[in-house]
C-alpha positions as YAML, in Angstrom:
chain: A
units: angstrom
residues:
- id: 1
  name: MET
  ca: [2.17, -15.14, 2.77]
- id: 2
  name: MET
  ca: [1.96, -14.20, 6.44]
- id: 3
  name: ASN
  ca: [-0.56, -15.45, 9.00]
- id: 4
  name: CYS
  ca: [-1.31, -13.78, 12.30]
- id: 5
  name: TRP
  ca: [-0.09, -16.10, 15.06]
- id: 6
  name: LYS
  ca: [-1.31, -13.83, 17.87]
- id: 7
  name: THR
  ca: [-2.58, -10.31, 18.35]
- id: 8
  name: VAL
  ca: [-1.28, -8.79, 21.57]
- id: 9
  name: ASN
  ca: [-3.22, -5.96, 23.20]
- id: 10
  name: ILE
  ca: [-2.45, -5.81, 26.90]
- id: 11
  name: ASN
  ca: [-4.89, -2.94, 27.53]
- id: 12
  name: LYS
  ca: [-7.74, -5.09, 26.28]
- id: 13
  name: GLU
  ca: [-6.46, -8.27, 27.92]
- id: 14
  name: PHE
  ca: [-5.66, -6.93, 31.38]
- id: 15
  name: GLY
  ca: [-7.49, -3.61, 31.53]
- id: 16
  name: LEU
  ca: [-5.96, -0.17, 31.74]
- id: 17
  name: ASN
  ca: [-6.72, 0.34, 35.45]
- id: 18
  name: ARG
  ca: [-5.08, -2.97, 36.39]
- id: 19
  name: ILE
  ca: [-1.99, -2.12, 34.34]
- id: 20
  name: TYR
  ca: [-1.72, 1.31, 36.01]
- id: 21
  name: LEU
  ca: [-2.12, -0.26, 39.45]
- id: 22
  name: MET
  ca: [0.48, -2.95, 38.75]
- id: 23
  name: SER
  ca: [2.87, -0.36, 37.29]
- id: 24
  name: PHE
  ca: [2.52, 1.77, 40.42]
- id: 25
  name: LEU
  ca: [3.04, -1.24, 42.70]
- id: 26
  name: THR
  ca: [6.05, -2.38, 40.64]
- id: 27
  name: GLY
  ca: [7.64, 1.06, 40.97]
- id: 28
  name: LEU
  ca: [6.90, 1.26, 44.70]
- id: 29
  name: LEU
  ca: [8.15, -2.24, 45.44]
- id: 30
  name: SER
  ca: [11.30, -1.73, 43.37]
- id: 31
  name: PHE
  ca: [12.03, 1.49, 45.30]
- id: 32
  name: LEU
  ca: [11.60, -0.30, 48.62]
- id: 33
  name: ILE
  ca: [13.77, -3.22, 47.52]
- id: 34
  name: LEU
  ca: [16.50, -1.04, 45.99]
- id: 35
  name: TYR
  ca: [16.64, 1.73, 48.59]
- id: 36
  name: VAL
  ca: [17.52, -0.50, 51.57]
- id: 37
  name: PRO
  ca: [20.69, -2.09, 50.09]
- id: 38
  name: PHE
  ca: [21.86, 1.25, 48.68]
- id: 39
  name: SER
  ca: [21.37, 2.99, 52.02]
- id: 40
  name: MET
  ca: [23.23, 0.18, 53.81]
- id: 41
  name: LEU
  ca: [26.02, 0.34, 51.24]
- id: 42
  name: HIS
  ca: [26.50, 4.10, 51.45]
- id: 43
  name: GLY
  ca: [25.92, 4.38, 55.20]
- id: 44
  name: THR
  ca: [26.12, 7.91, 56.57]
- id: 45
  name: HIS
  ca: [27.06, 9.89, 53.44]
- id: 46
  name: ASP
  ca: [25.69, 13.40, 53.31]
- id: 47
  name: MET
  ca: [22.76, 13.60, 50.94]
- id: 48
  name: LYS
  ca: [22.75, 16.52, 48.52]
- id: 49
  name: ASP
  ca: [19.36, 18.21, 48.47]
- id: 50
  name: HIS
  ca: [18.51, 20.56, 45.64]
- id: 51
  name: GLY
  ca: [14.86, 20.87, 46.48]
- id: 52
  name: PHE
  ca: [11.68, 19.33, 45.21]
- id: 53
  name: LEU
  ca: [11.42, 21.25, 41.92]
- id: 54
  name: PRO
  ca: [14.41, 19.62, 40.13]
- id: 55
  name: LEU
  ca: [13.08, 16.19, 41.12]
- id: 56
  name: LEU
  ca: [9.62, 17.05, 39.73]
- id: 57
  name: ILE
  ca: [11.12, 18.33, 36.47]
- id: 58
  name: ILE
  ca: [13.16, 15.16, 35.99]
- id: 59
  name: LEU
  ca: [10.18, 12.92, 36.78]
- id: 60
  name: PHE
  ca: [8.00, 15.03, 34.45]
- id: 61
  name: PHE
  ca: [10.29, 14.31, 31.49]
- id: 62
  name: LEU
  ca: [10.94, 10.65, 32.38]
- id: 63
  name: PRO
  ca: [8.00, 9.23, 30.33]
- id: 64
  name: ALA
  ca: [9.23, 11.07, 27.22]
- id: 65
  name: MET
  ca: [12.77, 9.76, 27.80]
- id: 66
  name: HIS
  ca: [11.29, 6.28, 28.26]
- id: 67
  name: ARG
  ca: [9.56, 6.50, 24.87]
- id: 68
  name: LEU
  ca: [12.70, 7.83, 23.21]
- id: 69
  name: MET
  ca: [14.61, 4.82, 24.51]
- id: 70
  name: HIS
  ca: [12.01, 2.58, 22.84]
- id: 71
  name: MET
  ca: [12.65, 4.39, 19.58]
- id: 72
  name: LEU
  ca: [16.45, 4.25, 19.80]
- id: 73
  name: PRO
  ca: [16.90, 0.58, 18.70]
- id: 74
  name: LEU
  ca: [14.52, 1.24, 15.81]
- id: 75
  name: MET
  ca: [16.45, 4.31, 14.68]
- id: 76
  name: LEU
  ca: [19.78, 2.49, 15.01]
- id: 77
  name: SER
  ca: [18.46, -0.31, 12.80]
- id: 78
  name: TYR
  ca: [17.27, 2.29, 10.24]
- id: 79
  name: LYS
  ca: [13.55, 1.54, 10.60]
- id: 80
  name: ARG
  ca: [11.13, 4.19, 9.37]
- id: 81
  name: LEU
  ca: [9.06, 5.69, 12.19]
- id: 82
  name: ARG
  ca: [6.01, 7.90, 12.25]
- id: 83
  name: VAL
  ca: [6.15, 10.21, 15.27]
- id: 84
  name: LYS
  ca: [3.23, 12.41, 16.37]
- id: 85
  name: PHE
  ca: [3.66, 15.13, 18.98]
- id: 86
  name: ASN
  ca: [0.69, 16.39, 20.98]
- id: 87
  name: PHE
  ca: [-0.26, 17.77, 24.38]
- id: 88
  name: ARG
  ca: [-2.30, 15.71, 26.79]
- id: 89
  name: LYS
  ca: [-4.75, 17.84, 28.79]
- id: 90
  name: ARG
  ca: [-3.23, 20.96, 27.16]
- id: 91
  name: PHE
  ca: [-0.22, 20.78, 29.46]
- id: 92
  name: VAL
  ca: [1.72, 17.53, 29.26]
- id: 93
  name: PRO
  ca: [3.82, 17.21, 26.11]
- id: 94
  name: THR
  ca: [3.73, 13.67, 24.77]
- id: 95
  name: PHE
  ca: [4.29, 11.83, 21.56]
- id: 96
  name: THR
  ca: [3.40, 8.53, 19.98]
- id: 97
  name: TYR
  ca: [5.40, 6.54, 17.48]
- id: 98
  name: GLN
  ca: [4.64, 3.76, 15.06]
- id: 99
  name: CYS
  ca: [7.12, 1.72, 13.08]
- id: 100
  name: LYS
  ca: [6.17, 1.51, 9.41]
- id: 101
  name: SER
  ca: [7.83, -1.86, 8.84]
- id: 102
  name: LYS
  ca: [7.65, -5.29, 10.42]
- id: 103
  name: LEU
  ca: [10.25, -6.08, 13.07]
- id: 104
  name: SER
  ca: [12.14, -9.26, 13.81]
- id: 105
  name: LYS
  ca: [11.69, -10.97, 17.14]
- id: 106
  name: LYS
  ca: [15.18, -9.89, 18.23]
- id: 107
  name: THR
  ca: [14.57, -6.21, 17.38]
- id: 108
  name: SER
  ca: [11.23, -6.27, 19.18]
- id: 109
  name: ILE
  ca: [12.81, -7.71, 22.31]
- id: 110
  name: LEU
  ca: [15.56, -5.04, 22.18]
- id: 111
  name: MET
  ca: [12.92, -2.35, 21.72]
- id: 112
  name: ALA
  ca: [11.01, -3.57, 24.78]
- id: 113
  name: LEU
  ca: [14.15, -3.85, 26.95]
- id: 114
  name: ALA
  ca: [15.82, -0.59, 25.83]
- id: 115
  name: PRO
  ca: [14.40, 1.72, 28.58]
- id: 116
  name: THR
  ca: [15.41, -0.73, 31.29]
- id: 117
  name: MET
  ca: [18.91, -1.18, 29.88]
- id: 118
  name: LEU
  ca: [19.49, 2.48, 28.98]
- id: 119
  name: ILE
  ca: [17.78, 4.29, 31.88]
- id: 120
  name: THR
  ca: [17.35, 1.99, 34.88]
- id: 121
  name: LEU
  ca: [20.72, 0.21, 34.85]
- id: 122
  name: PRO
  ca: [22.77, 3.43, 34.36]
- id: 123
  name: ALA
  ca: [20.77, 5.13, 37.12]
- id: 124
  name: LEU
  ca: [21.58, 2.27, 39.50]
- id: 125
  name: VAL
  ca: [25.27, 2.36, 38.55]
- id: 126
  name: MET
  ca: [25.31, 6.12, 39.08]
- id: 127
  name: GLY
  ca: [23.58, 5.60, 42.44]
- id: 128
  name: TYR
  ca: [26.50, 3.37, 43.42]
- id: 129
  name: VAL
  ca: [29.16, 5.76, 42.09]
- id: 130
  name: PHE
  ca: [27.61, 8.99, 43.47]
- id: 131
  name: PRO
  ca: [26.56, 8.22, 47.06]
- id: 132
  name: ASN
  ca: [25.35, 11.79, 47.68]
- id: 133
  name: TYR
  ca: [22.61, 11.38, 45.07]
- id: 134
  name: PHE
  ca: [21.73, 7.69, 45.46]
- id: 135
  name: ALA
  ca: [18.21, 8.34, 46.81]
- id: 136
  name: TYR
  ca: [17.28, 10.42, 43.75]
- id: 137
  name: LEU
  ca: [18.83, 7.93, 41.34]
- id: 138
  name: VAL
  ca: [17.12, 4.95, 42.99]
- id: 139
  name: LEU
  ca: [13.81, 6.83, 42.82]
- id: 140
  name: PHE
  ca: [14.44, 7.63, 39.14]
- id: 141
  name: ALA
  ca: [15.27, 3.96, 38.39]
- id: 142
  name: SER
  ca: [12.21, 2.74, 40.31]
- id: 143
  name: VAL
  ca: [9.81, 5.05, 38.50]
- id: 144
  name: ASN
  ca: [11.27, 3.87, 35.20]
- id: 145
  name: LEU
  ca: [10.78, 0.24, 36.27]
- id: 146
  name: GLY
  ca: [7.16, 1.08, 37.02]
- id: 147
  name: LEU
  ca: [6.81, 2.59, 33.55]
- id: 148
  name: SER
  ca: [8.41, -0.57, 32.12]
- id: 149
  name: PHE
  ca: [5.76, -2.90, 33.55]
- id: 150
  name: SER
  ca: [3.73, -2.95, 30.31]
- id: 151
  name: ASP
  ca: [6.98, -3.45, 28.37]
- id: 152
  name: PHE
  ca: [7.64, -6.58, 30.41]
- id: 153
  name: LEU
  ca: [4.16, -7.88, 29.57]
- id: 154
  name: TYR
  ca: [4.85, -7.38, 25.85]
- id: 155
  name: LEU
  ca: [8.30, -8.90, 26.29]
- id: 156
  name: ASN
  ca: [6.69, -12.03, 27.69]
- id: 157
  name: TYR
  ca: [4.65, -12.44, 24.51]
- id: 158
  name: PHE
  ca: [7.62, -11.66, 22.26]
- id: 159
  name: ALA
  ca: [9.79, -14.25, 24.02]
- id: 160
  name: LYS
  ca: [7.12, -16.96, 23.59]
- id: 161
  name: ALA
  ca: [6.64, -16.17, 19.89]
- id: 162
  name: PRO
  ca: [8.02, -18.53, 17.22]
- id: 163
  name: LYS
  ca: [11.67, -18.05, 16.37]
- id: 164
  name: ARG
  ca: [11.27, -16.70, 12.82]
- id: 165
  name: CYS
  ca: [8.24, -14.50, 13.37]
- id: 166
  name: LEU
  ca: [7.76, -10.89, 12.39]
- id: 167
  name: ILE
  ca: [6.15, -8.40, 14.75]
- id: 168
  name: GLU
  ca: [4.02, -5.60, 13.36]
- id: 169
  name: ASN
  ca: [2.94, -2.55, 15.29]
- id: 170
  name: ALA
  ca: [-0.88, -2.49, 15.16]
- id: 171
  name: LYS
  ca: [-3.14, 0.34, 16.32]
- id: 172
  name: GLU
  ca: [-3.82, -1.05, 19.79]
- id: 173
  name: GLY
  ca: [-0.87, -3.40, 20.25]
- id: 174
  name: TYR
  ca: [1.21, -5.81, 18.19]
- id: 175
  name: ASP
  ca: [0.50, -8.54, 15.65]
- id: 176
  name: ILE
  ca: [2.85, -11.51, 15.71]
- id: 177
  name: LEU
  ca: [3.06, -12.87, 12.17]
- id: 178
  name: ILE
  ca: [4.45, -16.18, 10.94]
- id: 179
  name: HIS
  ca: [5.22, -17.41, 7.44]
- id: 180
  name: GLN
  ca: [2.57, -19.72, 6.01]
- id: 181
  name: PRO
  ca: [4.11, -22.51, 3.93]
- id: 182
  name: LYS
  ca: [2.83, -22.67, 0.37]
- id: 183
  name: ALA
  ca: [0.49, -25.57, -0.31]
...
């Protein structure tokens, strides 16, 4: 039998406005911190400018890519997912997903870290390798870090959870479950 060790709902605990503000500040601060060393490293390379529209298109699809990266560890571990596509405000395509089975602590940590490992780190490496595009790639990585702020909050709870716990995707967050010894 399983007992709920902790129910994690960061929207309820911290508030949605505070999370949005901290996500924005995390993205802004990461851009400021990352841009300076990259600009010093690359010096006077010519920047390639393809206009504002390609940048907007890439940033428009970044949240969907971020969510897909959350789903990737679940799909690779053959977990069943329920995915719902919809349009927010009749214009922005978005989707939600819910895992139908309980996850181990290790899988949950991988799921929370996947966008950072699979989007941010490659963007920073590409910013080093392609000096003509480093500003765009640093911006892309910084926006993804801002989107990852809530993931880091969940990651904090997952890391503090007991070693042999199971994590279940609830409606508003996650339930951390532990085995109850039989009496």
